[in-house]
C-alpha positions in Angstrom: -37.2 26.9 -25.7 -33.9 25.9 -24.0 -32.5 22.5 -25.0 -32.8 19.7 -22.5 -29.5 19.2 -20.6 -29.3 15.6 -22.0 -29.4 17.0 -25.6 -26.7 19.6 -24.7 -24.5 16.8 -23.3 -25.2 14.6 -26.3 -24.0 17.3 -28.7 -20.8 18.1 -26.8 -19.6 14.8 -25.4 -16.7 13.2 -27.3 -16.1 9.4 -27.6 -13.9 7.7 -25.0 -13.4 4.2 -26.2 -13.2 1.9 -23.1 -13.3 5.1 -21.0 -10.1 6.4 -22.7 -10.2 9.6 -24.9 -8.1 9.8 -28.1 -4.5 10.9 -27.5 -5.0 14.3 -29.1 -8.0 15.0 -26.8 -6.2 13.7 -23.7 -2.9 15.5 -24.3 -4.7 18.8 -25.0 -6.6 18.4 -21.8 -3.5 17.6 -19.7 -1.3 20.3 -21.4 1.6 21.1 -19.1 -0.1 20.2 -15.9 2.1 18.8 -13.2 -0.6 16.8 -11.4 -3.3 14.8 -13.1 -5.8 13.4 -10.6 -7.9 10.6 -12.0 -10.8 9.4 -9.9 -13.3 6.5 -9.8 -16.9 6.3 -8.8 -16.3 3.1 -6.9 -13.4 1.1 -5.5 -14.6 -2.0 -7.3 -15.2 -1.2 -11.0 -13.2 -2.9 -13.8 -13.7 -0.2 -16.4 -12.6 2.6 -14.1 -9.4 0.8 -13.2 -8.6 -0.2 -16.8 -9.3 3.2 -18.2 -7.3 5.0 -15.5 -4.3 2.6 -16.1 -4.5 3.1 -19.9 -4.6 6.9 -19.5 -1.7 6.8 -17.1 0.4 4.7 -19.5 -0.1 7.3 -22.2 0.9 10.1 -19.8 4.1 8.2 -18.8 5.0 7.2 -22.4 4.3 10.5 -24.1 4.3 13.3 -21.5 7.1 12.2 -19.2 5.1 11.6 -16.0 7.4 10.0 -13.5 5.2 8.7 -10.7 1.8 7.2 -9.8 0.5 8.1 -6.3 -2.5 6.2 -5.1 -5.0 6.0 -2.3 -3.1 3.3 -0.5 -0.8 3.0 2.5 2.8 4.3 2.1 4.7 1.1 3.0 2.5 -1.2 1.1 2.7 0.8 -2.1 6.5 1.3 -1.6 6.9 -2.4 -1.8 5.4 -2.2 -5.3 7.6 0.9 -6.0 10.8 -1.2 -5.2 9.6 -3.9 -7.6 8.7 -1.7 -10.6 12.0 0.2 -10.2 14.0 -3.1 -9.9 15.4 -2.2 -6.5 15.3 -5.6 -5.1 14.5 -5.5 -1.4 10.8 -5.1 -0.6 11.3 -3.7 2.8 13.8 -2.3 5.2 12.7 -5.0 7.6 12.6 -7.8 5.0 15.4 -8.5 2.6 13.4 -11.0 0.4 13.1 -9.6 -3.1 9.8 -9.7 -5.0 10.3 -11.5 -8.3 6.8 -10.9 -9.7 4.1 -8.2 -9.7 1.8 -10.5 -7.8 4.3 -11.0 -5.0 4.9 -7.2 -4.8 1.1 -6.7 -4.4 1.0 -9.0 -1.4 1.6 -6.1 0.9 -2.0 -5.1 0.4 -3.3 -7.5 2.9 -5.8 -5.5 5.0 -9.4 -4.9 4.1 -10.2 -4.1 1.3 -7.5 -6.2 -0.3 -9.2 -6.3 -3.7 -8.8 -2.5 -4.0 -5.2 -3.1 -5.0 -4.9 -6.8 -5.3 -6.9 -7.2 -8.5 -6.2 -8.1 -12.1 -6.1 -4.5 -13.5 -3.5 -3.3 -11.0 -1.5 -6.5 -11.5 -1.5 -5.8 -15.3 -0.5 -2.2 -14.7 2.3 -3.1 -12.3 3.6 -5.7 -14.7 3.6 -3.2 -17.5 5.3 -0.5 -15.4 8.2 -2.9 -14.5 8.6 -3.7 -18.2 8.5 0.0 -19.1 11.2 0.9 -16.5 13.4 -2.0 -17.6 13.2 -0.8 -21.2 13.9 2.8 -20.2 17.1 1.7 -18.4 16.9 4.5 -15.8 15.5 5.2 -12.4 12.1 4.7 -13.8 8.6 5.6 -12.9 7.6 5.0 -9.3 4.5 3.8 -7.5 3.7 5.4 -4.2 0.9 5.5 -1.5 -0.6 8.6 0.0 -2.7 7.3 2.8 -2.1 7.1 6.6 -3.7 4.0 8.0 -0.4 2.1 8.4 0.4 3.3 11.9 2.1 0.1 13.2 3.6 -0.9 9.8 5.1 2.5 9.3 6.6 2.5 12.8 8.2 -0.9 12.0 9.7 0.5 8.8 11.2 3.5 10.6 12.9 1.2 13.2 14.1 -1.1 10.4 15.7 1.8 8.5 17.5 3.1 11.5 18.7 -0.3 12.5 20.6 -0.3 9.2 22.3 3.0 9.8 22.4 3.8 13.5 21.6 1.2 16.2 21.3 3.7 19.0 18.8 5.8 16.9 16.9 2.6 16.2 16.7 1.8 19.9 15.4 5.3 20.6 12.7 4.9 17.9 11.8 1.5 19.3 11.3 3.0 22.8 9.2 5.8 21.5 6.9 3.7 19.3 6.5 1.2 22.1 3.9 3.6 23.4 1.5 2.2 20.8 2.2 -1.5 21.7 -0.1 -1.5 24.7 -3.1 -0.9 22.6 -3.0 -3.9 20.3 -2.2 -4.0 16.6 -5.0 -1.8 15.2 -5.0 1.9 15.0 -8.7 2.1 15.9 -8.0 0.4 19.2 -5.3 3.0 19.9 -7.6 5.9 19.0 -10.5 4.6 21.1 -8.3 4.2 24.1 -6.7 7.6 23.7 -10.0 9.5 23.4 -11.8 7.5 26.1 -9.2 8.2 28.7 -8.2 4.5 29.2 -4.8 5.2 27.7 -2.3 8.0 27.3 -1.9 9.5 23.8 1.4 8.8 22.0 1.3 12.2 20.2 4.6 13.5 21.7 6.5 10.3 21.0 5.5 10.3 17.3 6.5 13.9 17.0 9.8 13.5 18.7 10.8 10.6 16.4 9.9 12.6 13.3 11.8 15.6 14.5 14.9 13.6 15.3 14.8 11.9 11.8 14.5 15.2 10.1 17.3 16.8 12.1 19.7 14.1 11.1 18.5 13.8 7.5 21.5 15.5 5.8 24.0 13.4 7.8 22.2 10.1 7.0 21.7 10.8 3.3 25.3 11.6 2.6 26.4 8.1 3.3 25.6 6.4 0.0 24.4 9.0 -2.5 21.0 8.8 -4.2 20.1 5.3 -3.0 20.6 6.6 0.6 18.4 9.6 -0.2 15.6 7.3 -1.4 15.9 5.2 1.7 15.9 8.2 4.0 12.9 9.7 2.2 11.0 6.4 2.6 11.8 6.4 6.3 10.9 10.0 6.8 7.6 9.6 5.1 6.9 6.6 7.4 7.6 8.7 10.4 5.3 11.4 9.0 2.7 8.7 8.5 3.0 7.5 12.1 2.4 11.1 13.3 -0.5 11.6 10.9 -2.1 8.3 11.8 -1.8 9.0 15.5 -3.8 12.2 15.0 -6.3 10.6 12.6 -7.1 7.6 14.8 -7.8 9.9 17.8 -10.0 12.2 15.6 -12.0 9.5 14.0 -14.2 9.0 17.1 -15.2 12.7 17.2 -18.2 13.9 15.3 -17.5 16.3 12.4 -15.1 16.6 9.5 -11.8 16.6 11.5 -10.6 13.1 10.7 -11.6 13.3 7.0 -9.8 16.6 6.7 -6.7 15.3 8.5 -6.5 12.4 6.1 -6.9 14.4 2.9 -4.4 17.0 4.1 -1.9 14.2 4.8 -2.4 12.9 1.3 -1.7 16.3 -0.3 1.3 16.8 2.0 2.7 13.4 0.9 2.1 14.2 -2.7 4.0 17.5 -2.4 6.8 15.8 -0.5 7.0 13.1 -3.2 7.1 15.7 -6.0 9.8 17.5 -4.2 11.8 14.3 -3.7 11.5 13.4 -7.4 12.3 16.8 -8.6 15.7 16.9 -10.3 16.6 20.5 -9.9 18.3 21.5 -7.7 19.9 18.1 -7.1 21.7 18.4 -3.7 19.8 17.3 -0.6 20.7 20.5 1.2 19.5 22.7 -1.7 16.3 20.8 -2.0 15.5 21.2 1.7 15.9 24.9 1.4 13.5 25.1 -1.5 9.7 25.2 -1.2 7.7 22.0 -2.0 6.5 23.5 -5.3 10.0 24.6 -6.3 11.4 21.2 -5.4 8.9 19.3 -7.5 8.8 21.7 -10.4 9.9 19.0 -13.0 8.2 16.0 -11.4 4.9 15.2 -13.0 2.6 12.8 -11.0 -0.6 11.0 -11.7 -2.9 10.5 -8.7 -5.4 7.6 -8.4 -8.1 7.8 -5.8 -11.9 7.9 -5.4 -13.9 10.7 -6.9 -14.8 11.8 -3.4 -11.1 12.6 -2.7 -10.2 14.0 -6.2 -13.3 16.0 -7.2 -13.1 19.6 -5.8 -15.1 19.4 -2.5 -16.1 23.1 -2.8 -18.5 22.1 -5.6 -20.2 19.4 -3.5 -22.3 19.2 -0.3 -19.0 18.2 1.5 -18.3 21.9 1.8 -21.5 22.5 3.7 -20.2 20.0 6.3 -16.9 21.7 6.5 -15.0 19.0 4.6 -12.2 19.6 2.2 -10.4 17.1 0.0 -7.4 16.4 -2.1 -8.8 17.9 -5.3 -9.7 21.2 -3.6 -6.3 21.5 -1.9 -4.3 20.7 -5.1 -6.4 23.2 -7.1 -6.0 25.9 -4.5 -2.2 25.4 -4.4 -1.5 24.7 -8.1 -4.3 26.2 -10.1 -3.8 25.5 -13.8 -1.0 23.1 -13.1 -3.4 20.4 -12.1 -6.3 18.5 -13.9 -9.2 16.7 -12.1 -10.9 13.8 -14.0 -13.9 12.0 -12.7 -15.8 8.8 -13.7 -19.5 7.9 -13.7 -21.6 4.9 -14.6 -25.3 4.3 -15.0 -25.4 0.7 -13.9 -23.8 -2.8 -14.1 -22.0 -4.7 -11.3 -19.4 -3.7 -8.8 -17.0 -5.5 -6.3 -17.9 -4.4 -2.8 -18.7 -5.7 0.6 -22.1 -5.6 2.3 -20.5 -4.2 5.5 -17.1 -2.9 6.5 -14.7 -5.7 6.9 -16.9 -8.2 5.0 -15.9 -10.4 2.1 -15.8 -9.1 -1.5 -19.0 -9.7 -3.4 -20.1 -9.0 -7.0 -23.0 -6.7 -6.5 -25.6 -5.4 -8.9 -25.5 -1.6 -9.2 -28.9 0.0 -9.4 -29.6 2.3 -12.4 -28.7 5.9 -11.7 -31.5 7.8 -9.9 -33.6 10.4 -11.6 -32.0 13.8 -11.2 -28.5 12.4 -11.2 -25.6 13.1 -13.5 -25.6 9.3 -14.2 -29.2 9.4 -15.4 -28.4 12.5 -17.4 -25.7 10.8 -19.4 -28.0 7.8 -19.8 -30.8 10.0 -21.2 -28.5 11.3 -23.9 -29.0 7.9 -25.6 -25.4 7.9 -26.8 -25.0 4.3 -25.6 -27.8 3.3 -28.1 -25.6 4.6 -30.9 -22.6 2.4 -29.8 -20.9 5.2 -27.9 -20.9 3.4 -24.6 -18.3 5.7 -23.0 -18.1 9.5 -23.4 -16.1 12.4 -22.1 -17.0 16.0 -21.3 -14.1 18.4 -21.1 -15.8 21.4 -19.6 -13.6 24.1 -21.0 -14.4 22.7 -24.4 -18.1 22.0 -23.8 -19.5 25.4 -22.6 -23.2 24.5 -22.9 -22.7 21.3 -20.9 -20.6 23.1 -18.4 -23.4 25.6 -17.9 -26.0 22.8 -17.5 -23.8 20.9 -15.1 -23.1 23.8 -12.8 -26.6 23.2 -11.4 -26.5 20.8 -8.4 -27.3 17.2 -9.4 -27.1 13.9 -7.6 -23.7 12.2 -8.1 -23.2 8.6 -7.0 -20.2 7.5 -4.9 -19.7 3.8 -4.0 -16.7 3.0 -1.8 -15.8 -0.5 -0.6 -19.2 -1.0 0.8 -22.4 -0.9 -1.3 -25.8 -0.7 0.3 -28.5 -0.6 -2.4 -31.3 -0.7 0.1 -30.3 2.8 1.3 -28.6 3.9 -1.9 -29.9 7.5 -2.0 -28.7 8.2 1.6 -25.6 6.0 1.5 -24.2 6.7 -2.0 -25.4 10.0 -3.5 -24.3 13.6 -2.8 -25.3 16.8 -4.5 -22.5 18.3 -6.7 -21.9 20.9 -9.4 -20.1 18.5 -11.6 -18.7 21.1 -14.0 -17.0 22.8 -11.1 -16.0 19.5 -9.4 -13.9 18.3 -12.3 -12.1 19.5 -15.4 -13.5 16.6 -17.3 -15.8 13.7 -16.6 -15.8 10.3 -18.3 -19.1 8.3 -18.3 -19.2 4.6 -19.0 -22.8 3.5 -19.5 -22.6 -0.1 -18.1 -19.7 -1.3 -16.0 -18.5 -4.6 -14.6 -17.1 -5.8 -11.3 -13.4 -5.6 -10.7 -11.8 -9.1 -10.4 -9.9 -9.8 -7.1 -6.7 -11.8 -7.4 -8.3 -14.2 -4.9 -12.0 -14.3 -5.7 -14.0 -16.1 -3.0 -17.1 -18.2 -3.5 -19.4 -15.2 -2.8 -17.7 -13.2 -5.5 -17.8 -16.1 -8.0 -21.6 -16.4 -7.4 -22.8 -13.2 -8.9 -25.7 -11.4 -7.1 -29.1 -11.8 -8.8 -30.7 -8.6 -10.1 -33.2 -7.3 -7.6 -36.9 -7.2 -8.3 -39.4 -4.6 -7.2 -40.4 -4.3 -4.5 -37.0 -5.0 -3.0 -36.5 -8.2 -1.0 -40.2 -8.9 -0.6 
């Protein structure tokens, strides 16, 4: 009789204290990979953030990773990048320097602010600044991959150009003024553009990006590497405006278009970042003639985002809907030069809103559903032996890999948690052994602590009774 999958997993899982495997196990898993993508099963779990930060610290200290790229907006994360690299000014439009990690994180002001303004990220950013100061070099950077910052990125392009070419800044201001008539939110622009109540600004966004790229060599020659960094920041903001313009128009259409646009943008940004950080060849003109993969050949990057972005979509029901994601695209382009690591938990608490745009609350997470990978890890009983966190590395756990190539339910909690409709709202079917190179399970997890916890968060949600809300 074949062993039960839980027994197979029990025999092949290795300890991961606090969600972090031993160095020997971690370094062997990573090997010479250029990109290590580390996910999370929710945007509000303390253990996921803490373990991810600890793993990243080891990759920076011991394996020479030079950047952390996160599921956050480019200009907001770049403010943190300037702080951790000791570069002073937090914005091309604002010359006030951030003196602490907490100040640098204030750029993350839009919903859900707790996703980056939390105690774990604060600790990591503080550590990263100290690491860079001790290293005494350009240091390890912190960058955003996302595209929601349409208006903020437009401001940053204009601010950059105002410092190098007033006429070019005025042309950018006139082009981006197209967006001003729609208010200050990208959703308002997208709705107006697709409903016919406003003209799309697609051409203006493209023209600005083309002009900036056309003049790139000239602009970057002015002050050496510092100018190259500033130019790269501005060019990525112009790319973000173009990507956001397309995304906000697509988000009101049914189907996978907006999701796919967003994840493609994140991968394009990741490749551009790796290319910029690549040290060979060094001249700007030579780098621009090289492909993205050649440019970034020596730049090793850790990526932080949700499991739904970083686990290979081809192994999930996303593929049936025509959706792709970052993990899939990176695997397709880089093969063995990337590693995908996912997280799971059986239960506990999570920081999440009840509805989009709502306040952060400390919610009780229901136990994993029967037939889920979360329940399978729970059924191993490892937590009863004191091994509350375990890792499966699928190339080193062949029987578990075989068992987990059958579709199982896999939980995904974003910034909203709806326990009343949990099966429909938060589970998808996935072949976990194909979705990730390794998965880390933490049996019971706790809510991420926001830097500004409100009264609702401070008052923890009571565990639900059965039947629910009678």
